[in-house]
N, C-alpha and C positions, 0 to 999 in steps of 0.2 A: 573785568569779567573772574567772577572767584569761579574755583572747582571746590566741588565738592568732594567729600573725603568720601571712601569709598562705600557702598552698601559693606555693614555685618549682620553675621546670622544671630537672630534672639536668640540662641540657647546650641549648644553644641555638649559634646557627651566628657567625661571624665571620666577619671579611676580613683578611689575613693576608700577607704580604709578605716573600718569602723570597731574592729580591734581581734584576737584574731580568731583567724580563718575566717575571719568574715571583712570581703574586699568584694566591693562594687564596681559596676559598671553604671552611671546613670547621667542623664539626660538633663543638664543645667542650664539656670544662665548663661546668658554672654555678658564678665561685668564692665558696668560704664566707667572707661577710663578717667586717671586725674589728668588734672593739664599735663605733665610732666608723663605721662602713661603713652606710650605707644601698644598698640593689639599687634601681636606676635600668632602667622600659627602654626601650628606646633606639627612638625613632618615625626621627626625617631626620635624618641628617647630614652636614654638608657637605665638599664635596671642597674642599680645599686644595690649591696648586700644592707644596709641601714633598709630599703622598701622591702626586702624578703623577709627583715626580720619586724617592721609590720605588721606584713601579713600572718605569717605565720604565726610570732607569737605577741600581736600587740606592742612591743616596744620592742625599742635598739638600741642597747643597752642602760639605759638610765632615762634613758627619754621616753615614759610611758604614754599610750595614745587616753585620757579621757576626756578625750570627743572627733568626732567622724575629722578627715585629715582626705585630702588632699594629696597623691604620692608624685616624689619626681624631683632631683634638682638637678637631673644631665639630660639634657636637652638643646633642640636645635628646630629653625624654623623663617617661616619668613613672613617681615616687615609688612603688613594691609594695611593697617593706620596709625601715618605720625603721630608722633603726640601733638596734642594743640600748641604746646606755647614753643613747638617749631624747634625742639632739641631732637637728635638724635638720629638714626640713620630715618631717609625717606622712606617709601610704599615701594618694596620687592625688594633691600636688601637683602639678603639669606646672613642670618645672623645665631648665634648661642648666648649663653645666657647665662651671666657670674653669680649662683645663689643667696653668695652672702648681703647680712642688708647692716651696716655698724651701729650702732648704738648712739643716742645723743646722749657720748657723754666728754663730760671734758679728757677724759684721759691719751698718754702721748701713745697714736701709731703709726704707722709706714703707714700715707694716702693710697698707697695701691696694693696695700693690703688688710683692707677691712674686717675679714677673717679674728685678727688680731684686736677689735674693739670689744672690751668689758660687753657682756651681754649682747655679742651680738643675736642676731635673727638667720631662719638659715633657711632658705624654701624646703618644703617636704619634711619639716622635720616636728617632732613634737618636746623637743628640749624644754618651749615656753607655752603658756598659757597666756591669750588663746595660741593658739599651731599655728602651724605658719603652713600654709597650704603650697602644694609643689605645681610643676608643671607637667604631671601626663592628664591635658586636657585642649580639646583641642582649638580654640583659643584663649587668648590669654593676653590680659592687659601687665606691663611690667613696663620698673621706672627706668627711663633710657640710659639714665646713668651704669644699671642690670649691663645691658645691653654691649654684646663684640659683636663687629661687623664681620666677617668672615672672608678669608681671600678668596678672589676671582676664583672659578674653577673646582672647590672643594665639596664634595659629595657630604649632601645635609645628613646623610648616616653615617655617615665618616664623623662629620662635625659632631654627632652628640655625645661623642668621646671625648668629647675637647674638654670638659671637667676633671675628670679620672686621671687622662692625660699629662695636663697642666699640675699633677698633685708628683707625677710619676719625673716630670722632668725638675720640678724644683725640687721632689727629692736630690734629682743627681747634682744638679747644680750648688746645694748644701752640700753636698760630698768633698768640691772641688772638684778639678782635673782628673779624670780618671782613663784620660785616653795612654793606651801603653803599655794601663793594671790589669790585674786578676781582680776581676767581680763577687761580690759572692751575692744571690738575693735566697731569703731565707722564707719562704711563703709564697707560692705564684700562682694566687688569685688574682683578678684582673689587673690588679693595682700594682703586684709583685710580675706579671707578664710583661704588661708596659715598663715599667723600669727596665727590664730586660732588654723591649725593644732601644726605649730612649737610650742605655751605656753600649748599645753595637751604635749605634747611632753617634755618639758619643769619643769611639773611638778604643773602644774596653780592648785589651785585645783577649782577653779571657773572662766568660763566662760561665760561674755556675750556678744553677739552679736549685731550689734543693724542697724540696716535699714528701710532701704523702700519700697524692692523686697521681696515679700515672696518663690520665687527661690533662688535668694541671703544667703537667711536664714534657705532656707533645707539644701543648700551646706554647711553651719558651723556648723548645726545642726550633720550630719554627718563627717563631719573631727572632728568634739570631744563638743563644744560647749554648755554646760547645759543648756542655756536660751538661748531665743531669744526674742528681741522684735523692736516695729517700731519706726520709729524714727521720727513718730508724738505723741506720747506715751510719753511726758514733764518729766511729772511724774511718770513714769515707770525707765524715764531713768539718774533718777538727786537719786531717790533710790538705785540707784548701790550700790553705794559708792566704787567705785572700790580702788585695791593698784597702780596696775597700767595701765594704758587709752594707747591707740592707734589708734589716728586720721589718717583711711584710706579716709577720702571720700574729701578730698580738696580744702571742701566746706569752707564755715561760719560757716553752723547751726551747723556742721559738728564737728566742734571746735566748739563750744557753744555747743555742746552735749557731748558732749570729757568733757569738764571743769566743767559742770553742773554733770554726771557722777562721777568726780574722788571726791572720801574722801580727807578729808583737809590732808595736808601735801600730798598725792599721787603725782603717777610724770604723767605726761602726753606726751606720744612720738607723732613726729607728719610724716607721714609718706606717707600723699599722698598727691600730687602736687597743686595745684589754677590750 
């Protein structure tokens, strides 16, 4: 007896950026999956700063929109049709998505870090032409190698933070042991705030967060920062003398603050992108 695959809608909604201040919710066709692709019903999506830049400026850094592009690279959902070749998780499995696709080159890079591949493509990115559509869509075909099965009981709304949270975990791991150390986080947008949470979980003795915005600093206090400092108070930043500092602003002033606030012999981890 054969089992028919779950019926799929022919159409779904998607969020598409056309240019500066031109973002549209449209009804689009559900793509036919390749044999190694599963269909995922997206439940939640996280809004990255790059998504906001594409919306408000038509570009994220040097990645300029040259054609309409579906946004989003942070998302969670449920597999509603397994890949035709039998690979990957089965129907009903909650997943998140690793949004990077390595280029088919002979360059050497760690197999578990496809983002280091030269020419790597990224969902919801205009870095290359044609652009790579993202995950802000109701139903999407995703190669099974990009799917990550979620732990039992993890809420899909929280799971949408898996991609930015992985950045924070990676940064703290790169810093080495932070247990019983003083940690300084400069720039407390979403990534900086998540680094505060990860550093607290990793046993940091004292976490100091630095930013210009009171709201951002309040978030870090709720996530575990022991103290917050206004970035304009250079003397207070320099007095921190952190063992480990994370620069998350991507701004040259933030880098100066990070260096000033780190003790001699301390370590500065560059996380923010200019």
